[in-house]
KOLDOMAR-364020 format. One record per residue (C-alpha): residue number from 1; x, y, z. Coordinates in steps of 0.2 Angstrom, whole numbers. Layout:
  nr  east north    up
 NUM     X     Y     Z
...
END
This chain:
  nr  east north    up
   1   232    51  -261
   2   215    56  -253
   3   221    72  -245
   4   223    80  -262
   5   239    89  -257
   6   251    85  -271
   7   253   103  -275
   8   254   110  -257
   9   271   117  -251
  10   281   105  -240
  11   283   110  -222
  12   296   107  -208
  13   293    90  -200
  14   286    97  -184
  15   274    92  -171
  16   276    74  -176
  17   284    61  -164
  18   287    43  -167
  19   273    38  -155
  20   260    49  -164
  21   254    35  -175
  22   253    20  -163
  23   236    12  -167
  24   224    17  -154
  25   232    34  -150
  26   219    43  -160
  27   215    60  -152
  28   228    57  -138
  29   229    71  -125
  30   214    79  -133
  31   206    92  -121
  32   196   100  -135
  33   178    95  -138
  34   170    90  -154
  35   154   100  -156
  36   140    88  -160
  37   122    89  -154
  38   123    71  -149
  39   137    73  -136
  40   136    81  -118
  41   140    99  -117
  42   154   105  -107
  43   153   121   -96
  44   161   132  -110
  45   169   129  -126
  46   186   137  -123
  47   192   131  -106
  48   203   146  -102
  49   196   163  -108
  50   208   174  -118
  51   214   190  -109
  52   205   201  -122
  53   188   193  -120
  54   190   192  -101
  55   193   211  -101
  56   178   213  -113
  57   167   204  -101
  58   172   215   -86
  59   170   231   -96
  60   152   226  -101
  61   147   220   -84
  62   154   236   -76
  63   145   246   -89
  64   128   238   -86
  65   130   240   -67
  66   134   258   -70
  67   120   262   -83
  68   107   249   -80
  69   110   240   -63
  70    92   233   -63
  71    98   221   -77
  72   109   210   -66
  73    98   204   -51
  74    92   188   -43
  75    78   180   -53
  76    64   167   -50
  77    58   155   -62
  78    47   140   -57
  79    50   143   -38
  80    69   142   -41
  81    80   157   -38
  82    94   161   -50
  83   107   173   -43
  84   113   189   -51
  85   107   185   -69
  86   103   194   -85
  87    90   190   -98
  88    95   187  -116
  89    83   199  -124
  90    87   213  -112
  91   106   210  -115
  92   103   212  -134
  93    91   227  -131
  94   105   235  -121
  95   119   232  -133
  96   109   239  -148
  97   106   255  -138
  98   125   258  -134
  99   133   258  -151
 100   130   263  -169
 101   141   248  -174
 102   128   236  -168
 103   115   235  -183
 104   104   221  -179
 105    98   209  -166
 106   107   194  -175
 107   123   204  -174
 108   121   207  -156
 109   118   189  -153
 110   134   185  -161
 111   143   197  -150
 112   136   189  -134
 113   140   172  -141
 114   159   177  -141
 115   158   179  -122
 116   148   163  -120
 117   160   153  -130
 118   175   158  -119
 119   165   156  -102
 120   165   175   -98
 121   146   174   -99
 122   137   158   -95
 123   119   151   -97
 124   113   145   -80
 125   110   128   -87
 126   126   128   -97
 127   118   129  -114
 128   131   133  -127
 129   121   144  -138
 130   116   162  -134
 131    98   165  -138
 132    88   182  -139
 133    75   175  -128
 134    69   175  -109
 135    84   165  -104
 136    95   168   -89
 137   114   172   -92
 138   127   176   -78
 139   144   185   -80
 140   159   175   -74
 141   162   188   -60
 142   145   185   -53
 143   147   166   -52
 144   155   169   -35
 145   145   173   -19
 146   144   192   -15
 147   153   197   -31
 148   160   215   -28
 149   152   230   -37
 150   164   240   -48
 151   174   254   -40
 152   173   272   -46
 153   189   269   -56
 154   182   253   -64
 155   166   263   -68
 156   176   276   -77
 157   186   264   -86
 158   171   255   -92
 159   164   272   -99
 160   180   275  -108
 161   183   258  -115
 162   165   253  -119
 163   164   258  -138
 164   181   250  -141
 165   175   234  -133
 166   159   234  -143
 167   169   237  -159
 168   180   222  -155
 169   165   211  -152
 170   156   217  -168
 171   171   212  -178
 172   173   194  -170
 173   155   191  -167
 174   150   185  -185
 175   163   170  -183
 176   155   166  -166
 177   138   167  -174
 178   143   155  -188
 179   150   143  -175
 180   134   144  -165
 181   124   140  -180
 182   135   125  -185
 183   134   118  -167
 184   115   117  -169
 185   108   100  -174
 186   105   101  -192
 187    86    98  -189
 188    86   114  -178
 189    94   126  -191
 190    82   139  -198
 191    81   145  -216
 192    91   160  -210
 193   104   149  -202
 194   106   139  -218
 195   107   155  -229
 196   122   161  -218
 197   131   144  -219
 198   128   144  -238
 199   136   162  -239
 200   151   156  -230
 201   153   140  -241
 202   154   152  -257
 203   171   157  -251
 204   179   141  -247
 205   192   135  -259
 206   189   116  -257
 207   170   119  -262
 208   172   131  -277
 209   169   117  -290
 210   153   111  -282
 211   136   117  -289
 212   124   129  -279
 213   112   115  -275
 214   126   104  -267
 215   132   119  -257
 216   115   122  -251
 217   113   103  -246
 218   130   104  -237
 219   123   119  -227
 220   110   107  -219
 221   122    93  -214
 222   139   101  -210
 223   145    99  -192
 224   157   110  -183
 225   172   102  -175
 226   187   110  -165
 227   203   103  -157
 228   213   113  -145
 229   230   105  -145
 230   244   104  -159
 231   249    86  -161
 232   231    79  -160
 233   229    65  -172
 234   212    67  -181
 235   213    50  -189
 236   226    36  -193
 237   231    29  -210
 238   222    12  -213
 239   207    17  -203
 240   189    16  -210
 241   184    33  -218
 242   169    40  -209
 243   170    59  -213
 244   176    72  -225
 245   184    87  -217
 246   186   106  -223
 247   199   117  -213
 248   190   133  -207
 249   205   138  -196
 250   223   132  -193
 251   233   119  -202
 252   236   100  -202
 253   251    89  -207
 254   247    74  -219
 255   258    59  -214
 256   261    43  -222
 257   270    28  -214
 258   288    27  -219
 259   288    44  -227
 260   283    56  -213
 261   275    73  -217
 262   272    73  -235
 263   263    90  -236
 264   253   103  -225
 265   235   108  -228
 266   229   125  -223
 267   213   135  -221
 268   201   132  -236
 269   209   115  -240
 270   200    98  -237
 271   204    80  -234
 272   197    63  -231
 273   185    63  -246
 274   193    49  -256
 275   191    36  -243
 276   172    40  -244
 277   171    40  -263
 278   180    24  -265
 279   174    16  -248
 280   193    12  -244
 281   204    14  -229
 282   212    31  -225
 283   227    33  -236
 284   236    44  -223
 285   236    51  -205
 286   231    68  -201
 287   239    78  -187
 288   235    95  -180
 289   250   107  -184
 290   245   121  -172
 291   233   124  -158
 292   215   128  -159
 293   210   121  -176
 294   192   122  -183
 295   185   111  -195
 296   168   108  -205
 297   164    89  -205
 298   152    80  -217
 299   149    62  -211
 300   149    47  -223
 301   130    44  -223
 302   126    63  -227
 303   140    63  -240
 304   133    48  -249
 305   115    54  -248
 306   120    71  -256
 307   129    61  -270
 308   114    50  -273
 309   102    65  -273
 310   113    74  -285
 311   113    60  -298
 312    94    56  -295
 313    90    74  -299
 314   101    76  -314
 315    92    75  -331
 316   103    72  -346
 317    98    76  -364
 318   107    65  -377
 319   109    66  -395
 320   118    52  -405
 321   123    44  -388
 322   132    60  -382
 323   126    72  -368
 324   121    88  -375
 325   112    96  -360
 326   113    92  -342
 327    99   100  -331
 328    97    99  -312
 329    79    96  -306
 330    73   104  -290
 331    56   107  -282
 332    49   123  -286
 333    45   135  -271
 334    27   136  -278
 335    24   118  -276
 336     7   114  -268
 337     8   101  -254
 338   -10    97  -257
 339    -8    89  -274
 340     9    82  -270
 341    24    83  -283
 342    21    82  -301
 343    32    86  -316
 344    24   104  -316
 345    31   107  -299
 346    49   105  -303
 347    61   118  -310
 348    76   114  -321
 349    92   123  -319
 350   106   122  -333
 351   122   114  -327
 352   131   111  -343
 353   128   109  -361
 354   133   113  -379
 355   131   132  -382
 356   117   129  -395
 357   107   117  -383
 358   109   129  -368
 359   102   144  -379
 360    88   133  -385
 361    83   127  -368
 362    84   145  -361
 363    73   152  -375
 364    60   138  -372
 365    59   142  -353
 366    57   161  -356
 367    41   167  -349
 368    33   181  -359
 369    20   185  -347
 370    32   192  -333
 371    45   205  -332
 372    59   195  -324
 373    60   176  -319
 374    73   164  -314
 375    75   158  -332
 376    77   176  -337
 377    91   178  -325
 378   100   163  -333
 379    97   171  -350
 380   105   187  -343
 381   120   176  -338
 382   121   169  -355
 383   120   186  -363
 384   135   191  -352
 385   146   176  -352
 386   143   169  -370
 387   159   177  -376
 388   169   164  -366
 389   161   149  -376
 390   152   156  -392
 391   159   172  -399
 392   147   184  -408
 393   153   178  -425
 394   144   161  -421
 395   130   167  -410
 396   123   180  -422
 397   119   167  -436
 398   111   155  -422
 399   100   169  -416
 400    94   173  -433
 401    90   154  -436
 402    80   153  -420
 403    70   169  -425
 404    65   161  -442
 405    62   144  -435
 406    45   136  -439
 407    34   123  -430
 408    34   107  -440
 409    18    99  -433
 410     2   104  -425
 411   -14   113  -431
 412   -12   130  -441
 413   -17   140  -425
 414    -4   131  -415
 415     9   134  -428
 416     5   152  -428
 417     6   153  -409
 418    23   145  -409
 419    30   156  -422
 420    24   172  -413
 421    30   167  -396
 422    46   161  -403
 423    50   177  -412
 424    45   187  -396
 425    57   177  -386
 426    72   179  -398
 427    68   198  -400
 428    68   199  -381
 429    85   190  -380
 430    93   200  -394
 431    88   216  -384
 432    95   209  -368
 433   111   205  -377
 434   113   222  -385
 435   110   230  -368
 436   123   219  -359
 437   136   223  -373
 438   132   241  -375
 439   146   251  -383
 440   156   235  -386
 441   145   230  -400
 442   149   246  -410
 443   167   240  -411
 444   162   225  -421
 445   156   227  -439
 446   148   210  -439
 447   137   213  -423
 448   131   230  -430
 449   127   222  -447
 450   117   208  -438
 451   107   220  -428
 452   102   230  -444
 453    98   213  -453
 454    88   207  -438
 455    78   224  -437
 456    74   222  -456
 457    67   204  -452
 458    57   210  -437
 459    50   225  -447
 460    44   214  -461
 461    36   202  -449
 462    27   216  -439
 463    17   221  -455
 464     8   204  -454
 465    10   201  -435
 466     4   216  -425
 467     9   209  -409
 468    27   212  -413
 469    25   231  -415
 470    28   235  -396
 471    45   226  -397
 472    49   233  -414
 473    49   251  -407
 474    61   246  -393
 475    72   237  -406
 476    72   252  -418
 477    79   263  -403
 478    93   250  -399
 479    98   248  -418
 480    97   267  -421
 481   108   271  -405
 482   122   258  -411
 483   122   263  -429
 484   123   282  -425
 485   136   279  -412
 486   146   268  -424
 487   146   282  -437
 488   152   295  -424
 489   166   283  -419
 490   174   283  -436
 491   184   297  -429
 492   197   290  -418
 493   202   299  -402
 494   221   301  -400
 495   226   299  -383
 496   242   305  -374
 497   254   293  -365
 498   243   295  -349
 499   228   289  -358
 500   221   307  -358
 501   216   318  -372
 502   225   333  -364
 503   208   342  -359
 504   206   332  -343
 505   203   349  -333
 506   187   352  -342
 507   179   336  -347
 508   174   320  -338
 509   183   304  -344
 510   175   294  -357
 511   178   275  -360
 512   193   271  -370
 513   189   260  -385
 514   201   247  -393
 515   202   257  -409
 516   207   274  -401
 517   225   278  -405
 518   238   282  -393
 519   254   292  -394
 520   267   282  -384
 521   286   284  -381
 522   295   267  -382
 523   313   269  -375
 524   329   261  -380
 525   344   256  -370
 526   353   273  -371
 527   337   282  -365
 528   333   289  -382
 529   315   286  -387
 530   304   283  -402
 531   286   290  -402
 532   273   278  -410
 533   255   281  -414
 534   245   265  -414
 535   228   258  -409
 536   226   255  -390
 537   222   236  -393
 538   238   234  -404
 539   248   218  -401
 540   266   217  -395
 541   271   210  -412
 542   263   225  -420
 543   272   237  -408
 544   288   229  -412
 545   285   231  -430
 546   281   250  -428
 547   297   252  -418
 548   307   242  -430
 549   301   253  -445
 550   310   268  -436
 551   325   258  -429
 552   328   249  -446
 553   328   232  -439
 554   316   220  -430
 555   329   206  -428
 556   328   198  -410
 557   318   214  -403
 558   308   212  -387
 559   296   223  -378
 560   300   226  -360
 561   290   233  -345
 562   304   241  -335
 563   299   247  -317
 564   307   261  -307
 565   316   248  -297
 566   324   241  -312
 567   313   225  -313
 568   310   219  -331
 569   295   209  -338
 570   296   204  -356
 571   279   204  -365
 572   274   190  -376
 573   271   193  -395
 574   252   189  -393
 575   249   201  -378
 576   238   215  -383
 577   235   233  -376
 578   251   232  -365
 579   252   251  -363
 580   239   251  -349
 581   247   237  -340
 582   263   246  -335
 583   266   249  -317
 584   263   267  -310
 585   280   274  -315
 586   284   259  -327
 587   290   263  -345
 588   290   253  -361
 589   308   248  -368
 590   312   240  -384
 591   329   231  -386
 592   338   215  -392
 593   338   200  -380
 594   356   202  -377
 595   354   220  -371
 596   341   216  -358
 597   355   216  -344
 598   360   234  -349
 599   342   241  -347
 600   341   255  -333
 601   326   266  -328
 602   326   284  -335
 603   328   298  -322
 604   309   303  -322
 605   304   285  -316
 606   312   290  -299
 607   297   301  -295
 608   297   317  -285
 609   311   322  -273
 610   301   333  -262
 611   283   332  -256
 612   268   343  -260
 613   265   348  -242
 614   264   367  -245
 615   249   366  -257
 616   242   349  -250
 617   241   355  -232
 618   230   370  -237
 619   217   358  -245
 620   203   352  -235
 621   202   333  -232
 622   184   332  -237
 623   188   341  -253
 624   202   330  -257
 625   191   314  -253
 626   177   321  -264
 627   188   325  -279
 628   197   308  -277
 629   180   300  -277
 630   174   310  -291
 631   189   305  -302
 632   188   287  -296
 633   170   286  -300
 634   174   292  -318
 635   187   278  -320
 636   175   265  -313
 637   161   270  -323
 638   172   268  -339
 639   175   250  -335
 640   164   239  -346
 641   157   223  -338
 642   165   213  -351
 643   182   219  -347
 644   181   209  -331
 645   178   194  -341
 646   192   197  -353
 647   204   200  -338
 648   199   184  -330
 649   199   173  -345
 650   214   181  -353
 651   212   195  -365
 652   224   188  -377
 653   212   173  -378
 654   198   184  -383
 655   208   197  -392
 656   200   211  -382
 657   207   226  -373
 658   204   229  -354
 659   212   246  -354
 660   198   255  -344
 661   199   241  -330
 662   218   242  -331
 663   218   260  -328
 664   206   259  -313
 665   216   245  -305
 666   232   256  -308
 667   223   270  -299
 668   223   259  -283
 669   242   258  -283
 670   244   276  -288
 671   234   282  -272
 672   243   269  -261
 673   260   276  -267
 674   255   294  -266
 675   251   291  -247
 676   268   283  -244
 677   278   295  -255
 678   270   311  -246
 679   274   303  -229
 680   292   298  -233
 681   296   315  -241
 682   290   325  -226
 683   306   328  -216
 684   298   338  -201
 685   291   327  -188
 686   277   339  -182
 687   271   341  -201
 688   272   322  -203
 689   260   320  -189
 690   248   332  -196
 691   250   323  -213
 692   246   307  -205
 693   230   314  -197
 694   225   321  -214
 695   227   304  -223
 696   217   296  -209
 697   203   309  -211
 698   204   307  -230
 699   201   289  -228
 700   186   292  -217
 701   178   304  -229
 702   181   291  -244
 703   172   278  -233
 704   158   291  -231
 705   157   293  -249
 706   157   274  -251
 707   173   275  -261
 708   180   259  -253
 709   193   257  -267
 710   202   273  -262
 711   198   270  -243
 712   208   253  -244
 713   222   261  -255
 714   225   275  -242
 715   225   263  -227
 716   236   251  -236
 717   248   265  -239
 718   248   270  -221
 719   251   251  -216
 720   266   250  -229
 721   282   246  -219
 722   290   262  -225
 723   276   272  -215
 724   271   260  -201
 725   289   259  -195
 726   289   278  -192
 727   287   275  -173
 728   290   293  -168
 729   277   299  -179
 730   264   287  -174
 731   268   290  -155
 732   263   308  -157
 733   247   304  -166
 734   232   308  -155
 735   223   293  -147
 736   207   298  -157
 737   215   296  -173
 738   224   280  -167
 739   207   273  -164
 740   200   278  -181
 741   215   270  -189
 742   214   254  -179
 743   195   253  -184
 744   200   255  -202
 745   213   242  -201
 746   201   229  -194
 747   189   233  -209
 748   204   228  -220
 749   207   211  -210
 750   209   198  -224
 751   205   183  -213
 752   190   172  -218
 753   191   179  -235
 754   189   198  -230
 755   173   194  -220
 756   174   211  -211
 757   174   220  -228
 758   160   210  -236
 759   149   212  -221
 760   151   231  -222
 761   148   232  -241
 762   132   221  -239
 763   125   235  -228
 764   128   249  -241
 765   117   256  -254
 766   123   261  -271
 767   132   271  -278
 768   148   261  -271
 769   166   260  -278
 770   170   243  -272
 771   188   237  -267
 772   191   231  -285
 773   206   220  -282
 774   195   208  -271
 775   182   207  -285
 776   196   202  -297
 777   202   189  -284
 778   184   182  -282
 779   183   180  -301
 780   200   172  -303
 781   196   160  -288
 782   180   154  -297
 783   189   153  -314
 784   204   143  -308
 785   193   132  -296
 786   181   126  -310
 787   184   119  -327
 788   176   130  -341
 789   171   114  -351
 790   166    97  -343
 791   166    82  -355
 792   166    95  -369
 793   151   103  -363
 794   150   122  -357
 795   151   122  -337
 796   136   134  -336
 797   137   133  -317
 798   154   141  -318
 799   147   155  -330
 800   133   158  -317
 801   145   160  -302
 802   156   172  -312
 803   141   182  -318
 804   135   184  -300
 805   152   193  -296
 806   150   204  -312
 807   133   209  -306
 808   140   216  -290
 809   148   229  -301
 810   132   232  -309
 811   123   234  -293
 812   137   246  -286
 813   134   257  -302
 814   115   256  -302
 815   114   274  -295
 816   124   289  -301
 817   137   297  -290
 818   130   313  -283
 819   137   316  -265
 820   131   329  -253
 821   145   341  -256
 822   139   356  -266
 823   154   367  -260
 824   167   354  -266
 825   159   352  -283
 826   158   370  -287
 827   175   376  -282
 828   193   371  -278
 829   199   367  -296
 830   217   366  -289
 831   211   351  -279
 832   203   343  -294
 833   219   345  -304
 834   230   339  -290
 835   221   322  -287
 836   221   318  -306
 837   239   321  -308
 838   247   313  -293
 839   266   312  -293
 840   273   297  -284
 841   288   286  -280
 842   283   268  -283
 843   300   260  -279
 844   298   252  -262
 845   317   251  -259
 846   318   270  -262
 847   303   273  -250
 848   311   262  -236
 849   328   271  -238
 850   319   288  -236
 851   309   281  -221
 852   326   276  -212
 853   333   293  -216
 854   318   301  -207
 855   318   290  -192
 856   334   279  -191
 857   332   262  -182
 858   333   264  -164
 859   348   255  -156
END
């Protein structure tokens, strides 16, 4: 079926009446308006302004009349007088002067656009797009003759509420700005407009499998369409297919004659494409399931043109009748319009291919005369992602073969030039590969042996080819570092159960390697335990073997992660490095399958019975935030880029450990439960209010330190039901802190794929500790939405997209963490120790029960 909804959950059959599908009833009762440049504009987009935006308009008008009354006055233009108007540029100027939350003129434009969309601000000629130009706009209150000036009380209210109003508009402005751009005729969209649309398309589920080029093409043709009323029929089964739709906001029901509602589609889903691809009638009817739905629409003509362009610009290299390399051809930005397009003005981007052909192409495209080019970016992606499709055991021999390749034809000089350039390219790639893999290389005998062998070959060649000597020096440093590090690593670190070496108070954390050993307790049904000593990357099968040696039998034994709530997760025999995947208070149990039901948590899993108020309340919020960030930074810095890939593609598939990433992700949960535990263990109301203030201050300082991971963890802890239901506590919280908390919650708003958070992070300079669960979600989203292999060829476009997310982590860590907090760094060892050894309750049932004991439900 064309809507592509076979896997979507089934809804209640609502909003559908028998007469909804009478032919000719399309868009019945439709008061909404479809935004298109070709259609007449109504006075405003939203017929009735929302209470919230109406209030925002009043506050802004009264604030302007209080602070800059000259901005609203009668104005003349071409002998015509326009009553009580403001000028677009002056409104933008004024808004930027009022608040630190307005960072740019584009942001201010989006904020005024919110008012324009709802008719609270109107252009004198009813234009629907707010512009930062000498254009006249009028507030709704000024539409009537002799509109009253604000009273003294209203002026006072506008002073008090202005910052909150600007904050609200700054949060919803980006969406209004996006709609404003989409309402423009495609021919009127600027390069900046297209970039903003493209950024939005990156996070839409239905488009995740499309290439970058297709997404950029779509940015130029998408049309915004909105409908106000639930029950509106978008199109009927059997009609000609004229458009493809993507849901931006809201949901629709998919209905088939005789069957009724077969599924529901939600934000990020698409429908209507099959009728365009097959040039066939609509296979189902689409009906709005709720009010105020927004869509992106691609019309048939544009859809077919993009498909044609993609195929016309696809270059396929074949061997023995099979595709081995697929390239996408596009005009180079350096193309000269004087000479017209020739082959030299095109650039070729790898879309898919065999690993060997991709590597061969990227080496050929590498430019030796520049530091970094687009082809080098693709090589960087290859060096990072190759473990997914060609492991080091296969890559190393291929690299060595490329290095020794000789030209088969040409003059002697041409052959010499080819040989020199080829060797320089391979050396550069090997150094890039070694830099990306870093310490991970030292864990593989094969890779270190390859580097040593490669160095010998380059050393021999450099005797006869002086041009290789510069690269030889760099290569020698890389090989020396890896060889020496490997020798020093022969001594295994022995880690305790908490993945520490027991001297955490003195030393910074170091990355944990897969061959480091761990002393770990594995519990039995009767709560006795066996201590095993095994490598961190040990498989479950090997752990069971080690336990069986001490128990005397391995028959029917399973390894279980038992949470403090009694939830059980059985590990598979091939799972590796399971020690780091346990929940915060989780423990590892070994038992026979028939004993699973008798497993119960051990007493220490329950967590603390009293809070740490006495010591914690003496600690300064800034010191706590500093030491939390310092420790989080150590954990974050230990995470290797490749661990992100192993986590995404399944570490059991690549037989690699992700222990450092696991511990960093677990830290998020630990901080979250620490906040909830402390709040729920504080029995005195006045102290609980102080504690709530303290956590809001800690969150604010974490945000200052750009530790967004801990910031999210603290705020999510406070928004947990066990804390958010403590109404007596929240009622006594001062208004100033309520505003801070509200602002922080808005930053965490998950709508539009966490747009509020993404906009905030985009403005920050490194070092940054990002909200790691969202980065993991982004990589999983790309992985699950795109095949790794297409027609037996590596989908290199997918590799590029995942590499771009990994490079966000690289950017965040591109500067060292050195905050402006000299006092915190030199003193307060008790704070440092406290934040590294948080004692928490991670059982939600227990926390909810404690919360109800503190403040029973009001009758």
